[in-house]
PAMARSE-883643 format. One line per field, with one value per residue: residue in one letter; x, y, z of N, C-alpha, C, O, CB in turn; chain; residue number from 1. Coordinates in steps of 0.2 Angstrom, whole numbers. Each point is the difference from the previous one (the first is absolute). Glycine has a CB too. Example, Ala and Ser with C-alpha at 12.3 -4.5 7.8 and 13.67 -1.06 7.14 Angstrom:
<recs>
r = c(A, S)
n_u = c(66, 7)
n_v = c(-28, 11)
n_w = c(39, -10)
ca_u = c(-4, 4)
ca_v = c(6, 6)
ca_w = c(0, 1)
c_u = c(4, -4)
c_v = c(6, 5)
c_w = c(0, 3)
o_u = c(5, 3)
o_v = c(-1, 6)
o_w = c(3, 1)
cb_u = c(-14, 3)
cb_v = c(-5, -9)
cb_w = c(3, -11)
c = c(A, A)
k = c(1, 2)
</recs>
This chain:
<recs>
r = c(X, X, X, X, X, X, X, X, X, X, X, X, X, X, X, X, X, X, X, X, X, X, X, X, X, X, X, X, X, X, X, X, X, X, X, X, X, X, X, X, X, X, X, X, X, X, X, X, X, X, X, X, X, X, X, X, X, X, X, X, X, X, X, X, X, X, X, X, X, X, X, X, X, X, X, X, X, X, X, X, X, X, X, X, X, X, X, X, X, X, X, X, X, X, X, X, X, X, X, X, X, X, X, X, X, X, X, X)
n_u = c(-93, 6, 9, -14, 15, 10, 15, 4, 15, -1, 6, 4, 6, -17, 2, 16, -13, -13, 11, 15, 0, -8, -12, -8, -12, -12, -3, -15, 1, -10, -8, 0, 7, 3, 5, 17, -1, -10, 12, -5, 8, 13, -1, 16, -8, 10, 0, 4, 15, -15, 13, -2, -15, 12, -5, -16, 5, 1, -7, -3, -15, 5, -17, -10, 1, -18, 15, 0, 2, 8, 10, 10, 13, -7, 11, -5, 12, -5, 1, -21, -2, -10, -14, 15, -2, -19, -7, -11, 3, -15, -6, 9, 15, -6, 3, -5, -5, 16, -13, 19, 13, -3, 14, 10, -10, 8, 3, 13)
n_v = c(-57, 17, -4, 14, -5, 4, 0, 16, -5, 17, -1, 14, 8, 4, -5, 8, 7, -8, -9, -5, -10, -15, 4, -15, 9, -13, 11, 1, -8, 1, -12, 7, -12, 18, 7, 7, -9, 13, 12, 8, 8, -13, -12, -1, 1, -11, 13, -14, 6, 8, -7, -14, -1, -6, 13, -6, 14, -8, 11, 6, -3, 17, -4, -8, 7, 0, -10, -10, -1, 13, -13, 14, -9, 2, 4, 15, -7, -13, 12, 0, -4, 11, 4, 7, -9, 3, 15, -7, -15, 0, -2, -8, 6, -4, -16, 5, 8, -9, -13, 3, 5, -17, 5, 10, -3, 12, 13, -6)
n_w = c(38, -5, 16, 6, 1, -12, 10, -5, 2, 3, -16, 7, 12, -5, 20, 7, 11, -13, -10, 5, -15, 3, 2, -5, -1, 4, -15, 3, -16, 10, 7, -14, -13, -4, 15, -3, 16, 0, -4, 13, -8, 4, -6, -4, -14, -4, -14, -12, -3, -5, -7, 0, -1, 5, 15, 16, 6, 13, -1, 14, -9, 1, -1, -6, -16, -5, -2, 17, 11, 0, -1, 12, -2, 17, -12, -9, 5, -11, -12, 5, -17, 6, -6, -1, -13, -3, 6, 13, -3, -7, 13, -6, 11, 18, 0, 17, 10, 2, 8, 2, -4, 0, -1, 9, 11, 4, -9, 5)
ca_u = c(-4, 4, 2, 0, 7, 5, 5, 4, 6, 3, 6, 2, 2, -5, -6, 4, 2, -6, 1, 6, 2, 0, -7, -5, -5, -6, -3, -8, -4, -7, -6, -3, 4, -1, -1, 6, -3, -2, 7, 1, 7, 4, 2, 6, -5, 3, -3, 2, 4, -4, 3, 1, -6, 4, 6, -3, 3, -1, -1, -5, -4, 1, -6, -4, 1, -7, 0, 4, 5, 8, 2, 5, 6, 3, 7, 2, 7, 1, 1, -6, -5, -6, -2, 3, 5, -4, -6, -3, -3, -5, -4, 0, 6, 2, -2, -1, 5, 4, -2, 3, 7, 0, 7, 2, -4, 4, 5, 5)
ca_v = c(4, 4, -1, 7, 1, -3, 2, 3, 2, 7, 0, 5, 4, 7, 1, -1, -6, -5, -5, 1, -4, -6, -1, -2, 3, -3, 4, -1, 3, 1, -5, 3, -1, 7, 7, 1, -1, 6, 3, 8, 4, -2, -8, -4, -5, -5, 4, -1, 6, 3, -1, -9, -3, -9, 1, 3, 6, 4, 7, 3, 4, 7, 4, -1, 7, -4, -5, -6, 1, 2, -6, 3, -6, 4, 1, 3, 0, -7, 0, -4, 1, 2, 4, 6, -2, -3, 4, -4, -5, 0, -6, -8, -3, -2, -8, -1, 6, -3, 0, -1, -3, -6, -2, -4, 1, 5, 4, 3)
ca_w = c(8, 2, 7, 1, 3, -3, 2, -4, 4, -1, -3, -1, 6, -2, 6, 7, 6, 4, -4, -4, -4, 4, 3, -3, 3, -2, -3, -1, -6, -1, -1, -5, -6, -4, 4, 3, 7, 5, 2, 3, 1, 4, 1, -6, -5, -5, -7, -6, -2, -6, -4, 0, 4, 2, 5, 5, 4, 7, 0, 5, -3, 3, -1, -4, -3, -4, -7, 4, 6, 0, 5, 2, 3, 7, 0, -8, -2, -4, -8, 0, -5, 2, -5, -2, -8, -5, 1, 5, -2, 1, 4, -3, -1, 6, -1, 6, 5, 5, 8, 4, -1, 3, -1, 5, 4, 3, -4, 3)
c_u = c(5, 3, -1, 7, 6, 6, 4, 8, 3, 7, 5, 1, -5, -4, 5, -4, -7, 0, 7, 0, 0, -5, -5, -6, -6, -3, -8, -2, -6, -5, -4, 5, -2, -1, 6, -3, -1, 6, -3, 7, 3, 3, 6, -3, 6, -5, 6, 4, -5, 3, 3, -4, 3, 1, -7, 5, -2, 0, -4, -6, -2, -8, -3, -3, -6, 2, 4, 3, 7, 4, 8, 6, -1, 7, 0, 6, 3, -1, -7, -4, -6, -7, 2, 2, -6, -6, -6, -2, -7, -2, 3, 8, 3, -3, -1, 1, 4, -4, 6, 6, 0, 7, 5, -4, 2, 4, 6, 4)
c_v = c(5, 2, 8, 2, -4, 3, 5, 2, 8, -2, 6, 5, 6, -1, 1, 7, -4, -5, -1, -8, -7, -2, -3, 2, -5, 7, -2, 2, 2, -8, 1, 0, 7, 7, 1, 0, 8, 4, 7, 1, -3, -7, -2, -4, -2, 2, -3, 5, 2, -1, -8, -3, -6, 3, 5, 3, 0, 5, 3, 4, 7, 2, -3, 5, -3, -5, -7, 2, 3, -3, 5, -5, 5, 2, 3, 0, -7, 1, -5, 2, 1, 4, 7, -1, -2, 4, -7, -5, -2, -4, -6, -1, -2, -6, -1, 5, -4, -2, 0, -1, -5, -2, 5, 1, 6, 3, 1, 5)
c_w = c(1, 9, 1, 4, -4, 4, -5, 3, -2, -4, 0, 7, 0, 8, 7, 3, 0, -4, -3, -4, 2, 2, -4, 2, -3, -2, -2, -7, 0, -1, -6, -6, -5, 4, 4, 8, 2, 3, 3, 1, 6, 2, -5, -3, -4, -6, -6, -2, -6, -6, -4, 4, 4, 8, 5, 6, 6, 1, 5, -5, 3, 0, -5, -4, -4, -5, 3, 5, -2, 3, 0, 3, 6, -1, -7, -1, -4, -7, -1, -7, 2, -2, -2, -7, -4, 2, 5, -3, 1, 5, -1, 0, 7, 1, 7, 4, 6, 8, 4, -2, 4, 1, -2, 5, 6, -4, 3, 0)
o_u = c(6, -6, 2, 2, -1, -1, 0, 0, 0, 4, 6, -3, 0, -3, -3, -3, 0, -4, 1, -4, 5, -2, -1, -1, -1, 0, -1, 1, -2, 3, -4, 3, -6, -2, 1, -6, 4, 4, -6, 4, -2, 5, 0, -4, 6, -6, 6, -2, -2, -4, 1, 1, -2, -1, -3, 6, -7, 6, -5, 2, -4, -3, 4, -2, -2, -4, 3, 0, 3, -1, 3, -2, -2, 1, 1, 3, 4, 2, 0, 1, -2, 1, -3, 0, 0, -4, 2, -1, -3, 4, 3, 2, 5, -6, -5, 2, -3, -1, -1, 0, -2, 1, -1, -3, -4, 2, -1, 5)
o_v = c(-3, 1, 4, 6, -5, 4, -1, 3, 2, -4, -2, -3, 4, 5, 1, 4, -4, -5, 4, -5, -1, -6, 3, -2, -3, 6, -5, 6, 4, -6, -5, 5, 1, 5, -5, 0, 4, -4, 2, -3, 0, -1, 4, -5, 2, -1, 0, 5, -4, 1, -1, 2, -1, -4, 4, -2, 1, 2, -3, 4, 0, 2, -3, 6, -6, -3, -4, 6, -1, -1, 2, -5, 6, 5, -4, -2, 1, -4, -4, 6, -5, 1, 4, 5, 1, -1, -4, 0, 3, -4, -4, -6, -3, -1, -4, 5, -5, 5, 4, -4, 0, -4, 5, 5, 2, -4, 4, 2)
o_w = c(0, 3, -4, 1, -3, 4, -6, 5, -6, 2, -2, 5, 4, 1, 5, -3, 5, 2, -4, 2, 4, 0, -5, 6, -5, 3, -2, -2, -3, -1, -2, -1, -1, -3, 4, 2, -2, 4, -1, 1, 6, 3, -5, 2, 0, -1, 1, 2, -4, -5, -5, 6, 5, 5, -2, 1, 0, 1, 0, -4, 5, 5, -3, 2, 1, -3, -3, 3, -5, 6, -5, 2, 1, 3, -4, -6, -4, -4, -4, -3, 3, -6, -4, -4, -6, -5, 3, -6, 5, 3, 4, 1, 1, -1, 1, -1, 2, 3, 5, -6, 5, 4, -4, 0, 3, -5, 5, 4)
cb_u = c(-14, 0, 9, -15, -4, -5, -1, -10, 3, -10, -12, -1, 12, 1, -8, 17, 9, -4, -12, 10, -1, 10, 4, 7, 7, -1, 12, -4, 8, 1, 4, -10, 8, -3, -15, 13, 3, -15, 16, -13, -3, -10, -13, 13, -19, 10, -13, -7, 16, -2, 0, 10, -6, 9, 20, -16, 9, -4, 8, 7, 1, 17, -1, 1, 17, -3, -2, 2, -9, -2, -12, -5, 12, -8, 3, -10, -2, -6, 17, -3, 8, 8, -5, 3, 12, 9, 2, -3, 14, -4, -13, -12, -3, 8, 13, 0, -8, 13, -10, -8, 8, -11, -3, 13, 2, -2, -7, -7)
cb_v = c(-8, 2, -16, -5, 6, -5, -10, 0, -16, 9, -6, 0, -8, -4, -9, -10, 12, 12, -4, 15, 10, 8, 6, -5, 15, -18, 8, -3, -9, 19, 4, 1, -17, -13, 4, 8, -17, -2, -8, 2, 11, 9, -7, 5, 5, -9, 13, -10, 1, 6, 12, -3, 4, -2, -2, -6, 6, -9, 2, -3, -11, 1, 13, -14, 11, 13, 15, -10, -7, 10, -17, 15, -12, -12, -4, 10, 7, -2, 5, -7, -2, -3, -10, -3, -7, -11, 14, 8, -6, 6, 9, 5, 10, 12, 1, -15, 15, 2, -11, 0, 10, 2, -15, -6, -13, -2, 0, -10)
cb_w = c(7, -16, 5, 0, 15, -15, 13, -11, 6, 10, -4, -16, -4, -18, -12, -1, 3, 3, 1, 8, -8, 2, 13, -8, 6, 6, -1, 14, -2, -5, 13, 9, 2, -6, -2, -13, 6, -1, -8, 5, -11, -2, 10, 5, -1, 10, 6, -3, 8, 11, 11, -7, -13, -19, -7, -5, -8, 2, -10, 14, -10, -9, 8, 6, -1, 4, -7, -12, 10, -6, 1, -1, -13, 5, 13, 7, 16, 14, 2, 18, -9, 13, 8, 16, 11, 3, -18, 13, -3, -13, -4, -11, -13, 4, -11, -2, -3, -10, -7, 12, -7, -7, 0, -4, -7, 15, -10, -4)
c = c(A, A, A, A, A, A, A, A, A, A, A, A, A, A, A, A, A, A, A, A, A, A, A, A, A, A, A, A, A, A, A, A, A, A, A, A, A, A, A, A, A, A, A, A, A, A, A, A, A, A, A, A, A, A, A, A, A, A, A, A, A, A, A, A, A, A, A, A, A, A, A, A, A, A, A, A, A, A, A, A, A, A, A, A, A, A, A, A, A, A, A, A, A, A, A, A, A, A, A, A, A, A, A, A, A, A, A, A)
k = c(1, 2, 3, 4, 5, 6, 7, 8, 9, 10, 11, 12, 13, 14, 15, 16, 17, 18, 19, 20, 21, 22, 23, 24, 25, 26, 27, 28, 29, 30, 31, 32, 33, 34, 35, 36, 37, 38, 39, 40, 41, 42, 43, 44, 45, 46, 47, 48, 49, 50, 51, 52, 53, 54, 55, 56, 57, 58, 59, 60, 61, 62, 63, 64, 65, 66, 67, 68, 69, 70, 71, 72, 73, 74, 75, 76, 77, 78, 79, 80, 81, 82, 83, 84, 85, 86, 87, 88, 89, 90, 91, 92, 93, 94, 95, 96, 97, 98, 99, 100, 101, 102, 103, 104, 105, 106, 107, 108)
</recs>
């Protein structure tokens, strides 16, 4: 059985200041197995890296193009890997959308 909710830890600085390394996210995979979650531009998503499907990326869905989603990093200065490096990701490579950052409770 595939659970519609799961958690993801942020490992890199590519989404700062929105998300920081060590943040934990609750993400929504959806109730429809085999179908990507419904998205709109501006949402933060979890996607499979096109060159390494075992690696998950946390990125912002910037825009929908005819062949898939363009994913951006919020912090380009961090040398982030996003669609500028690997191009558009197909809808089936988008695993989930981020619902909430649940840890840490407060930032110092």
